[in-house]
Residue, then its C-alpha position, 0 to 999 in steps of 0.5 A: m653594733k650596740t643592742a639594747l634589750i628591752t623587756v616589754e611588760p604585759l601592761d605596756d602600751l605604745a606610749a610606754l614602749e616609746d619611752k623605753i626605746a627613747w631611754a635606751k639610746a642605742p641604734r638597735a633595740l630588741l623587744l622581749w615580748p611577754r608570753k601572754g602579750c601586751a596592750v599592742q595587739r592590732t596591726l595599726d599598733f605595730v605600724r605605729l610602733k615601727r614609725i615611732a622607732d624610725r622617728l627615734g632613729t632606732q632599729i627594732a626587732i621582736v623576740t617572741r614565739s606567738r604566731r599572732v605577734r610574729r604574723l603582725a610584725r612581719q606584715v609591717g616589716i619588723p624582724v622577729f626571732p624565736n629567741r635572744r641568741a638568734a636575734l643577736q647572731k642573725p642580721w635584722r633584715w626582713r623582706r616581704v614576699r611580693r605577690p605576683r601581679p595579675r596579668r592583663r587581659r589581652v584585647d581583641l583588636y579585630t573585634l574592636r575594629a569591627l565595632a568601630q566600623r559598624p554603622l550607627p543605628w540612625t543611618q540604617l533608617k529609611p528616609w520616611q522614618r527619618l522625616a517622621a522622627f524629625t517631624a515628631g521632634v519639631l512638634a514636641v518642641l512646639a508643644l512645649a513652647a506653647f505650654m511654657f512660652p505664653s504668659a498673661q496678666i489679669t487685673l481684677q477690681p473687686e467690689n469696694v466700699t470706702q469707710t471713714a471715721s473720727i476716732r476720739a482716742s484717750i492717751s495714757p501711759s497706764y494703758q497696756a494695749v489698744t482697745l476698741s473703746g479708744h484707749l491708746p498706750a503711750r510711753w514717757e521719753t526724756v531729752t536734755v537741752g541746754a542754752s545760755l542767754t544774755r540781756p541788757t539790764t534795765g534796773q539801777a543799783p547804788l554804787p557807794e561813792r563817799p564815806a560818812h563822817a561823825e563826831i564820837v564822844l568818848t567817856n572814861l569809865t575808870t579812874e585811870t588815864v586811858a589813851i585812845p589811839a587813832g584808828t579805833t573802831v566804833r560799830s553801829v548798834s543797829h547795823p553791826d556791819v557798819a563801822f567807823r574809824t577814828t581819825e585822831g588819838v585822844t587821852l582821857l583824864p583819870e576820873v570817871g566821866a571824863a570825856a573827849t570828842v573825836e572825828a571818825e570816818s566810816l569804813v563803808y561807803g554810801e548811804i548805809a553809813n549815814r547812821p542816826a544819833h546814838d547809834l555808834q556805841v560799840l567799841e572793840a576790846p579791850l577799850a569796850f570795858r573802860v570807855a563808853a562811845d556815843n554819837p550825839s548827832p547823826a553821821e552824815g556825808g555817805a553817798s552813792l552813785p546810781v549805776p545800771a543793775p539787773s532788777a527782779r523783773d530782769y531775772r524773771a523775764l530772762e528765765q521765762t524767755l530762755r525756758q520758752q526757747l528750751r521748750a522749743q529745742a526739746l520738742d525739736a530734739l524729740q522729733k529728731e530722735f523719734p521721727n515716726a512717733l506722735i508727741v502729745l504736746p500738753s505732756l511736754q514738761v520739765e522733769t528737772d533742772l540740771e543747771r540754773t546759773f545767773d551772772p550776776p547771781k543777785t542784784q549788783p551793778a552790771n550792764t548785762l544779765s546772763l543765764t545758763l540753763r540745762v533742763r531735762y524735759r519729758a513727754l508722752l509719745v504714741a507709736p504710729e502703729d498703735v494709731r493705725a491699729l486703732a483706726r483699723t479696728t474701728l473701721t473694721a467694726s463698721a465695715p460691710h460683712g464679708m469685706v476686708l480692709v485693703p492695707e495700703t488704702l488706710k489713711v490716718e490724720a491727726d486733728p489739727a487742734g492737737p491733743q487736749g487736756d492738762a493731765t493724763p489721760y489726754t484726748w486726741v481726735f484722729h480721722a481715719r479712712g480706708v477702702f474695704a473690698s471683697p476678698i479674691d483668691q488669686e490661685l483660684a482665679r488662675q485655675a479658673v481661666v487656664g487655657l480659655t480665650p480672653e472673652a471666656a476668661q472674663q465671663r468666668l471671672d465675672a461669674v465666680f468673683p464679685l467684681a466692680t468692672l470686667p477684668e482686664i486681660r493682657c496676653w503675651p504675645a498679643w496675637w496668642p489666642r488663649l491664656p497659658f495652660l500653665p497657671l504659673r505663667i498667669t499673673v493676677q493683680v487685685q486693684p481696689 
């Protein structure tokens, strides 16, 4: 069988040995161990070396004279030889010396039988001893039940005073905290709303119906014959948008001052085309430098038909109505988004118009007028916690000495008139009401009535704490004569 000789270097570790064994590609590998050893020194290293060889399918053996290496290799089952010749001539088999197993101790069956037949200790007791033990157990159970089973509920009503106050709060976003002087911080919140609204128009606008006609006198400014074709355009001096077009052609004689009269019709319809005399004098190039034009008499005949159209009042009324609707929508949106916050209504204002579109955009014939608005509103919001904190601080400042506010009795209502003012700080009136009661230590109350009868417990509690009425005590079971001896079984409730 082919055997590969592998020289182990002093610096080789398990990874290096694995590479050398893999590169050998032989069924057997003989590791020539260095005299001073290598990085593989522990028993675990030799175990891992053998597992690596088994995984690669290679049988390994070690050539060394080191006693320590020989001992570690034999422990894990790796053959060890003193020299290379012995390794090549002898078979690579290594058998571990099995240690003899220790013998089990023999069990004395007669002793076990005697122990099994021995009577139990309680069977050797006399009848009166058994009765005494049973009675003691029953009494112990009853004592434990008397200690753990009963319970009691004590209801205490301490001395209390109802305090009321009207608080005039000053609200501004510049305040940072609640103060006793009535400062309430607020924050700006924004909301975007949009809607469209259409209304019938109430105004009228002229709808051009007929064009105007005029007589244009054309005068030759040159000594040449000038042919003026039909369709020549003459514009108004005072209103350049109004133009007239000749309906017939004419030829001027070749002399300065030669004139001819032609009929012309306006290109625009309506009263705007009725131009005064001597207003139609502008000819288009190239005739403007050769011929002069004029209308000796006014242009007449232009007419318009009155039709429905939006007026300036329609524009103002429609926008005002839609903005009122958007303001209500913005308020509703703020209440839905911040259901617990208090909204300062005077501060609700338009931050910016995101969209504002009229249809038609200006006065022109139309039966309806439409407006689309999308507006971002902003308003000041007050946190209800800040209002309660201000009410609590104000009521506590005027409360009797030694009494504390019962939190669940604090009630705060905003004045129906709402916040006042046109700019920050705004003023808002709140009405606060709360009950102040003498403090009662519930643990001390439990300790004071442990094991007492209900009557004695009432007297003890009335003497220790300032109460408005005698305490109410309920024991369970109802026939139990005393309160529990365990304080944990006593429940104390304080009612203002």
